[in-house]
BALOBA-1460 file (C-alpha; in Angstrom, 3 decimals):
// residues 267
<rec num="1" residu="x" x="-14.897" y="4.630" z="-12.425"/>
<rec num="2" residu="x" x="-12.563" y="6.026" z="-9.769"/>
<rec num="3" residu="x" x="-12.378" y="3.687" z="-6.802"/>
<rec num="4" residu="x" x="-10.315" y="6.133" z="-4.705"/>
<rec num="5" residu="x" x="-10.371" y="9.921" z="-4.933"/>
<rec num="6" residu="x" x="-8.322" y="12.199" z="-2.720"/>
<rec num="7" residu="x" x="-9.319" y="15.861" z="-2.766"/>
<rec num="8" residu="x" x="-6.735" y="18.414" z="-1.605"/>
<rec num="9" residu="x" x="-5.896" y="16.767" z="1.721"/>
<rec num="10" residu="x" x="-3.502" y="18.256" z="4.237"/>
<rec num="11" residu="x" x="-1.952" y="16.773" z="7.367"/>
<rec num="12" residu="x" x="-0.205" y="18.732" z="10.111"/>
<rec num="13" residu="x" x="1.944" y="17.467" z="12.973"/>
<rec num="14" residu="x" x="2.837" y="19.557" z="16.027"/>
<rec num="15" residu="x" x="6.521" y="20.111" z="16.710"/>
<rec num="16" residu="x" x="8.247" y="20.735" z="20.012"/>
<rec num="17" residu="x" x="8.001" y="24.320" z="21.208"/>
<rec num="18" residu="x" x="11.256" y="26.252" z="21.160"/>
<rec num="19" residu="x" x="10.113" y="28.778" z="23.786"/>
<rec num="20" residu="x" x="7.421" y="29.314" z="26.404"/>
<rec num="21" residu="x" x="5.839" y="32.021" z="24.285"/>
<rec num="22" residu="x" x="4.109" y="31.919" z="20.930"/>
<rec num="23" residu="x" x="2.262" y="29.182" z="19.124"/>
<rec num="24" residu="x" x="3.480" y="25.615" z="18.798"/>
<rec num="25" residu="x" x="5.211" y="25.178" z="15.402"/>
<rec num="26" residu="x" x="3.629" y="22.730" z="12.955"/>
<rec num="27" residu="x" x="5.065" y="20.457" z="10.286"/>
<rec num="28" residu="x" x="2.955" y="20.103" z="7.160"/>
<rec num="29" residu="x" x="3.409" y="16.492" z="6.060"/>
<rec num="30" residu="x" x="0.793" y="16.774" z="3.297"/>
<rec num="31" residu="x" x="-0.175" y="19.988" z="1.539"/>
<rec num="32" residu="x" x="-3.159" y="19.925" z="-0.827"/>
<rec num="33" residu="x" x="-2.537" y="16.413" z="-2.139"/>
<rec num="34" residu="x" x="-5.033" y="15.157" z="-4.714"/>
<rec num="35" residu="x" x="-5.145" y="11.873" z="-6.630"/>
<rec num="36" residu="x" x="-7.508" y="9.444" z="-8.317"/>
<rec num="37" residu="x" x="-7.186" y="5.701" z="-8.823"/>
<rec num="38" residu="x" x="-9.502" y="4.130" z="-11.404"/>
<rec num="39" residu="x" x="-10.800" y="0.704" z="-10.507"/>
<rec num="40" residu="x" x="-8.443" y="-2.072" z="-11.618"/>
<rec num="41" residu="x" x="-5.511" y="0.281" z="-12.241"/>
<rec num="42" residu="x" x="-2.223" y="0.979" z="-10.445"/>
<rec num="43" residu="x" x="-1.110" y="4.406" z="-9.288"/>
<rec num="44" residu="x" x="2.535" y="4.719" z="-8.328"/>
<rec num="45" residu="x" x="3.639" y="7.205" z="-5.672"/>
<rec num="46" residu="x" x="7.316" y="8.174" z="-5.663"/>
<rec num="47" residu="x" x="9.395" y="10.608" z="-3.674"/>
<rec num="48" residu="x" x="12.371" y="10.783" z="-1.377"/>
<rec num="49" residu="x" x="12.243" y="10.062" z="2.350"/>
<rec num="50" residu="x" x="10.125" y="12.666" z="4.111"/>
<rec num="51" residu="x" x="8.053" y="13.418" z="1.021"/>
<rec num="52" residu="x" x="4.791" y="12.341" z="2.701"/>
<rec num="53" residu="x" x="4.337" y="8.862" z="1.225"/>
<rec num="54" residu="x" x="3.842" y="7.115" z="4.563"/>
<rec num="55" residu="x" x="1.526" y="9.819" z="5.877"/>
<rec num="56" residu="x" x="-0.579" y="9.504" z="2.738"/>
<rec num="57" residu="x" x="-0.973" y="5.739" z="3.173"/>
<rec num="58" residu="x" x="-1.960" y="6.112" z="6.836"/>
<rec num="59" residu="x" x="-4.606" y="8.675" z="5.918"/>
<rec num="60" residu="x" x="-5.979" y="6.453" z="3.159"/>
<rec num="61" residu="x" x="-6.233" y="3.536" z="5.583"/>
<rec num="62" residu="x" x="-8.127" y="5.703" z="8.051"/>
<rec num="63" residu="x" x="-5.360" y="5.358" z="10.641"/>
<rec num="64" residu="x" x="-4.899" y="9.142" z="10.794"/>
<rec num="65" residu="x" x="-7.338" y="12.001" z="10.260"/>
<rec num="66" residu="x" x="-6.792" y="14.675" z="7.650"/>
<rec num="67" residu="x" x="-6.671" y="18.339" z="8.617"/>
<rec num="68" residu="x" x="-8.253" y="19.466" z="5.376"/>
<rec num="69" residu="x" x="-9.749" y="18.024" z="2.203"/>
<rec num="70" residu="x" x="-11.535" y="14.709" z="1.732"/>
<rec num="71" residu="x" x="-10.786" y="11.090" z="0.939"/>
<rec num="72" residu="x" x="-13.530" y="9.378" z="-1.047"/>
<rec num="73" residu="x" x="-13.873" y="5.627" z="-1.513"/>
<rec num="74" residu="x" x="-16.577" y="4.764" z="-4.014"/>
<rec num="75" residu="x" x="-17.740" y="8.391" z="-3.655"/>
<rec num="76" residu="x" x="-18.169" y="8.046" z="0.115"/>
<rec num="77" residu="x" x="-16.161" y="10.209" z="2.506"/>
<rec num="78" residu="x" x="-14.291" y="7.808" z="4.795"/>
<rec num="79" residu="x" x="-14.143" y="10.442" z="7.565"/>
<rec num="80" residu="x" x="-17.931" y="10.324" z="7.804"/>
<rec num="81" residu="x" x="-18.035" y="6.595" z="8.584"/>
<rec num="82" residu="x" x="-19.305" y="5.311" z="11.900"/>
<rec num="83" residu="x" x="-17.534" y="2.362" z="13.566"/>
<rec num="84" residu="x" x="-19.231" y="-0.208" z="11.316"/>
<rec num="85" residu="x" x="-18.373" y="1.871" z="8.257"/>
<rec num="86" residu="x" x="-14.721" y="2.086" z="9.266"/>
<rec num="87" residu="x" x="-14.607" y="-1.695" z="9.610"/>
<rec num="88" residu="x" x="-16.076" y="-2.116" z="6.141"/>
<rec num="89" residu="x" x="-13.525" y="0.347" z="4.767"/>
<rec num="90" residu="x" x="-10.709" y="-1.551" z="6.482"/>
<rec num="91" residu="x" x="-11.856" y="-4.773" z="4.828"/>
<rec num="92" residu="x" x="-11.972" y="-3.231" z="1.349"/>
<rec num="93" residu="x" x="-8.599" y="-1.450" z="1.568"/>
<rec num="94" residu="x" x="-5.658" y="-3.536" z="2.804"/>
<rec num="95" residu="x" x="-1.896" y="-3.026" z="2.925"/>
<rec num="96" residu="x" x="1.220" y="-5.078" z="2.144"/>
<rec num="97" residu="x" x="4.124" y="-3.794" z="4.226"/>
<rec num="98" residu="x" x="7.735" y="-3.184" z="3.252"/>
<rec num="99" residu="x" x="9.340" y="-5.521" z="5.780"/>
<rec num="100" residu="x" x="7.522" y="-8.887" z="5.799"/>
<rec num="101" residu="x" x="9.394" y="-10.018" z="8.899"/>
<rec num="102" residu="x" x="8.773" y="-6.957" z="11.070"/>
<rec num="103" residu="x" x="5.081" y="-6.845" z="10.110"/>
<rec num="104" residu="x" x="4.355" y="-10.353" z="11.440"/>
<rec num="105" residu="x" x="3.987" y="-11.568" z="15.009"/>
<rec num="106" residu="x" x="6.816" y="-14.101" z="15.451"/>
<rec num="107" residu="x" x="4.698" y="-16.056" z="17.938"/>
<rec num="108" residu="x" x="1.910" y="-16.662" z="15.435"/>
<rec num="109" residu="x" x="1.806" y="-19.401" z="12.838"/>
<rec num="110" residu="x" x="1.235" y="-18.592" z="9.182"/>
<rec num="111" residu="x" x="-2.312" y="-19.924" z="9.585"/>
<rec num="112" residu="x" x="-3.082" y="-17.481" z="12.388"/>
<rec num="113" residu="x" x="-1.379" y="-14.562" z="10.630"/>
<rec num="114" residu="x" x="-3.481" y="-15.003" z="7.495"/>
<rec num="115" residu="x" x="-6.673" y="-15.792" z="9.423"/>
<rec num="116" residu="x" x="-6.381" y="-12.898" z="11.880"/>
<rec num="117" residu="x" x="-8.401" y="-10.464" z="9.772"/>
<rec num="118" residu="x" x="-11.131" y="-13.057" z="9.270"/>
<rec num="119" residu="x" x="-11.384" y="-13.449" z="13.051"/>
<rec num="120" residu="x" x="-11.606" y="-9.669" z="13.558"/>
<rec num="121" residu="x" x="-14.334" y="-9.420" z="10.898"/>
<rec num="122" residu="x" x="-16.103" y="-12.594" z="12.034"/>
<rec num="123" residu="x" x="-19.442" y="-10.803" z="12.467"/>
<rec num="124" residu="x" x="-19.466" y="-9.644" z="8.827"/>
<rec num="125" residu="x" x="-18.001" y="-12.815" z="7.309"/>
<rec num="126" residu="x" x="-19.711" y="-15.449" z="9.447"/>
<rec num="127" residu="x" x="-17.001" y="-18.057" z="8.786"/>
<rec num="128" residu="x" x="-16.537" y="-21.087" z="11.017"/>
<rec num="129" residu="x" x="-13.037" y="-22.066" z="12.179"/>
<rec num="130" residu="x" x="-12.981" y="-24.838" z="9.574"/>
<rec num="131" residu="x" x="-14.050" y="-22.438" z="6.823"/>
<rec num="132" residu="x" x="-11.323" y="-19.985" z="7.858"/>
<rec num="133" residu="x" x="-8.730" y="-22.746" z="7.603"/>
<rec num="134" residu="x" x="-10.004" y="-23.688" z="4.146"/>
<rec num="135" residu="x" x="-9.750" y="-20.037" z="3.131"/>
<rec num="136" residu="x" x="-6.173" y="-19.857" z="4.473"/>
<rec num="137" residu="x" x="-5.154" y="-22.892" z="2.393"/>
<rec num="138" residu="x" x="-6.775" y="-21.360" z="-0.689"/>
<rec num="139" residu="x" x="-4.969" y="-18.051" z="-0.164"/>
<rec num="140" residu="x" x="-1.590" y="-19.701" z="0.368"/>
<rec num="141" residu="x" x="-2.007" y="-21.636" z="-2.869"/>
<rec num="142" residu="x" x="-2.970" y="-18.426" z="-4.709"/>
<rec num="143" residu="x" x="0.298" y="-16.785" z="-3.677"/>
<rec num="144" residu="x" x="2.454" y="-19.772" z="-4.575"/>
<rec num="145" residu="x" x="2.728" y="-21.466" z="-1.178"/>
<rec num="146" residu="x" x="1.115" y="-24.657" z="0.086"/>
<rec num="147" residu="x" x="-0.719" y="-26.276" z="2.961"/>
<rec num="148" residu="x" x="2.610" y="-27.362" z="4.455"/>
<rec num="149" residu="x" x="3.483" y="-23.703" z="5.151"/>
<rec num="150" residu="x" x="0.376" y="-23.184" z="7.264"/>
<rec num="151" residu="x" x="1.810" y="-24.266" z="10.613"/>
<rec num="152" residu="x" x="5.238" y="-22.665" z="10.221"/>
<rec num="153" residu="x" x="6.411" y="-19.493" z="11.938"/>
<rec num="154" residu="x" x="7.773" y="-16.458" z="10.140"/>
<rec num="155" residu="x" x="11.392" y="-17.172" z="11.133"/>
<rec num="156" residu="x" x="11.123" y="-20.512" z="9.302"/>
<rec num="157" residu="x" x="10.391" y="-18.792" z="5.987"/>
<rec num="158" residu="x" x="12.584" y="-17.028" z="3.442"/>
<rec num="159" residu="x" x="12.065" y="-13.332" z="2.731"/>
<rec num="160" residu="x" x="10.112" y="-14.067" z="-0.436"/>
<rec num="161" residu="x" x="7.907" y="-16.586" z="1.354"/>
<rec num="162" residu="x" x="7.209" y="-14.115" z="4.156"/>
<rec num="163" residu="x" x="6.148" y="-11.483" z="1.652"/>
<rec num="164" residu="x" x="3.841" y="-13.999" z="-0.024"/>
<rec num="165" residu="x" x="2.277" y="-14.626" z="3.378"/>
<rec num="166" residu="x" x="1.873" y="-10.849" z="3.738"/>
<rec num="167" residu="x" x="0.067" y="-10.722" z="0.402"/>
<rec num="168" residu="x" x="-2.152" y="-13.660" z="1.406"/>
<rec num="169" residu="x" x="-3.013" y="-11.845" z="4.645"/>
<rec num="170" residu="x" x="-3.934" y="-8.718" z="2.691"/>
<rec num="171" residu="x" x="-6.195" y="-10.734" z="0.378"/>
<rec num="172" residu="x" x="-7.967" y="-12.605" z="3.179"/>
<rec num="173" residu="x" x="-10.914" y="-10.190" z="3.384"/>
<rec num="174" residu="x" x="-11.336" y="-9.998" z="-0.415"/>
<rec num="175" residu="x" x="-10.365" y="-6.315" z="-0.665"/>
<rec num="176" residu="x" x="-10.884" y="-4.175" z="-3.743"/>
<rec num="177" residu="x" x="-7.723" y="-2.134" z="-3.267"/>
<rec num="178" residu="x" x="-4.238" y="-2.897" z="-1.946"/>
<rec num="179" residu="x" x="-1.704" y="-0.356" z="-0.757"/>
<rec num="180" residu="x" x="1.710" y="-1.798" z="-1.599"/>
<rec num="181" residu="x" x="4.230" y="-0.023" z="0.613"/>
<rec num="182" residu="x" x="7.699" y="-0.740" z="-0.811"/>
<rec num="183" residu="x" x="6.692" y="-4.435" z="-1.053"/>
<rec num="184" residu="x" x="9.903" y="-5.642" z="-2.707"/>
<rec num="185" residu="x" x="12.626" y="-3.333" z="-1.362"/>
<rec num="186" residu="x" x="13.700" y="-5.834" z="1.321"/>
<rec num="187" residu="x" x="13.993" y="-8.717" z="-1.168"/>
<rec num="188" residu="x" x="16.740" y="-9.995" z="-3.449"/>
<rec num="189" residu="x" x="16.397" y="-8.906" z="-7.086"/>
<rec num="190" residu="x" x="15.411" y="-12.362" z="-8.361"/>
<rec num="191" residu="x" x="12.763" y="-12.665" z="-5.640"/>
<rec num="192" residu="x" x="11.526" y="-9.147" z="-6.418"/>
<rec num="193" residu="x" x="10.722" y="-10.292" z="-9.943"/>
<rec num="194" residu="x" x="8.708" y="-13.245" z="-8.653"/>
<rec num="195" residu="x" x="6.704" y="-11.110" z="-6.227"/>
<rec num="196" residu="x" x="6.003" y="-8.392" z="-8.809"/>
<rec num="197" residu="x" x="4.822" y="-10.965" z="-11.327"/>
<rec num="198" residu="x" x="2.597" y="-12.481" z="-8.647"/>
<rec num="199" residu="x" x="1.065" y="-9.069" z="-7.962"/>
<rec num="200" residu="x" x="0.398" y="-8.623" z="-11.687"/>
<rec num="201" residu="x" x="-1.313" y="-12.015" z="-11.860"/>
<rec num="202" residu="x" x="-3.456" y="-11.345" z="-8.797"/>
<rec num="203" residu="x" x="-4.520" y="-7.967" z="-10.176"/>
<rec num="204" residu="x" x="-5.631" y="-9.533" z="-13.433"/>
<rec num="205" residu="x" x="-7.395" y="-12.426" z="-11.714"/>
<rec num="206" residu="x" x="-9.300" y="-10.427" z="-9.107"/>
<rec num="207" residu="x" x="-9.540" y="-6.984" z="-10.713"/>
<rec num="208" residu="x" x="-7.579" y="-5.402" z="-7.864"/>
<rec num="209" residu="x" x="-6.707" y="-1.721" z="-7.634"/>
<rec num="210" residu="x" x="-3.199" y="-0.867" z="-6.412"/>
<rec num="211" residu="x" x="-1.553" y="2.140" z="-4.817"/>
<rec num="212" residu="x" x="2.125" y="1.302" z="-5.236"/>
<rec num="213" residu="x" x="4.470" y="3.309" z="-3.015"/>
<rec num="214" residu="x" x="8.155" y="3.044" z="-3.870"/>
<rec num="215" residu="x" x="11.405" y="4.940" z="-4.277"/>
<rec num="216" residu="x" x="12.488" y="2.415" z="-6.941"/>
<rec num="217" residu="x" x="11.615" y="3.989" z="-10.281"/>
<rec num="218" residu="x" x="12.331" y="0.807" z="-12.231"/>
<rec num="219" residu="x" x="9.716" y="-1.065" z="-10.202"/>
<rec num="220" residu="x" x="7.266" y="1.820" z="-10.585"/>
<rec num="221" residu="x" x="7.721" y="1.788" z="-14.358"/>
<rec num="222" residu="x" x="7.169" y="-1.964" z="-14.476"/>
<rec num="223" residu="x" x="4.039" y="-1.970" z="-12.313"/>
<rec num="224" residu="x" x="2.104" y="1.273" z="-12.732"/>
<rec num="225" residu="x" x="-0.399" y="2.836" z="-15.111"/>
<rec num="226" residu="x" x="0.001" y="6.347" z="-13.685"/>
<rec num="227" residu="x" x="2.599" y="7.955" z="-11.435"/>
<rec num="228" residu="x" x="2.378" y="10.752" z="-8.881"/>
<rec num="229" residu="x" x="5.557" y="12.462" z="-7.660"/>
<rec num="230" residu="x" x="5.589" y="13.825" z="-4.091"/>
<rec num="231" residu="x" x="8.075" y="16.310" z="-2.702"/>
<rec num="232" residu="x" x="7.851" y="17.729" z="0.821"/>
<rec num="233" residu="x" x="4.178" y="16.818" z="1.052"/>
<rec num="234" residu="x" x="3.228" y="18.443" z="-2.253"/>
<rec num="235" residu="x" x="2.376" y="16.839" z="-5.593"/>
<rec num="236" residu="x" x="4.812" y="18.184" z="-8.156"/>
<rec num="237" residu="x" x="3.727" y="16.042" z="-11.122"/>
<rec num="238" residu="x" x="1.178" y="13.398" z="-12.099"/>
<rec num="239" residu="x" x="1.127" y="11.692" z="-15.488"/>
<rec num="240" residu="x" x="0.611" y="8.373" z="-17.278"/>
<rec num="241" residu="x" x="3.596" y="6.179" z="-16.515"/>
<rec num="242" residu="x" x="5.332" y="6.120" z="-19.892"/>
<rec num="243" residu="x" x="4.702" y="9.824" z="-20.471"/>
<rec num="244" residu="x" x="6.304" y="10.672" z="-17.144"/>
<rec num="245" residu="x" x="9.356" y="8.521" z="-17.839"/>
<rec num="246" residu="x" x="9.789" y="9.736" z="-21.411"/>
<rec num="247" residu="x" x="9.074" y="13.445" z="-20.839"/>
<rec num="248" residu="x" x="9.162" y="14.450" z="-17.157"/>
<rec num="249" residu="x" x="8.035" y="18.068" z="-16.807"/>
<rec num="250" residu="x" x="9.084" y="19.110" z="-13.315"/>
<rec num="251" residu="x" x="12.760" y="19.630" z="-12.516"/>
<rec num="252" residu="x" x="12.469" y="17.448" z="-9.403"/>
<rec num="253" residu="x" x="11.056" y="14.583" z="-11.481"/>
<rec num="254" residu="x" x="13.851" y="15.103" z="-13.995"/>
<rec num="255" residu="x" x="16.432" y="14.803" z="-11.234"/>
<rec num="256" residu="x" x="14.850" y="11.536" z="-10.058"/>
<rec num="257" residu="x" x="14.942" y="10.164" z="-13.602"/>
<rec num="258" residu="x" x="18.571" y="11.213" z="-14.023"/>
<rec num="259" residu="x" x="19.479" y="9.188" z="-10.940"/>
<rec num="260" residu="x" x="17.714" y="6.048" z="-12.218"/>
<rec num="261" residu="x" x="20.151" y="3.247" z="-13.165"/>
<rec num="262" residu="x" x="20.051" y="2.661" z="-16.914"/>
<rec num="263" residu="x" x="20.569" y="-1.047" z="-16.425"/>
<rec num="264" residu="x" x="17.474" y="-1.555" z="-14.278"/>
<rec num="265" residu="x" x="16.144" y="-4.925" z="-15.401"/>
<rec num="266" residu="x" x="12.469" y="-3.989" z="-14.909"/>
<rec num="267" residu="x" x="12.553" y="-1.301" z="-17.582"/>
């Protein structure tokens, strides 16, 4: 079963006018992008800066509208949701950001960072303050941290610990799907390995579905079942992971593979 299905979506952004006359020029960030993510699987999205990766994630999260096409989650069009439906969608589809430090409020404790989503969705979850704290402790333990981290601030944590807090925050609402937006690019290589292994373990334990966005092909090969290659907002190739790495068909994909370090330890 496909948990997420994207059908030929496009996204346009207006550019500054160069004259008083004529129409405002538009930039097409996404052009007919389609993808599917089976439940419990990982789809990797790769491409250079400006390829449309970030725009795609914002559209999937419902943070931006699409100008054409549809995004289906469990066969339901997310654009057709009312306010309550958008909240339910937000709970089921969460994101882990690239920079764990920049994505956290430095004035909030780890407890409040992880519990924030549970407070926002209090009406649906019905958790008391004590139950939220118990859930925070459980989540921290699941990502390899402990109760003693709960009252610390983000500046008191290492990069790897901050990213574990980010993962705990994403798991707080028991989502079905996580968007992993360059989740290890800001970490040391040894810490990257720990975080990637943690993500593997969590996927197996909870049956999670991942959309893994990265420019690091070694990480993509290590983590993903299928890979989609974006270039200038257009899908140039989609294939099972090993097939794409062994026999890339598009010349752009071939150029990406040629630039991949042969000594990448994930491979």
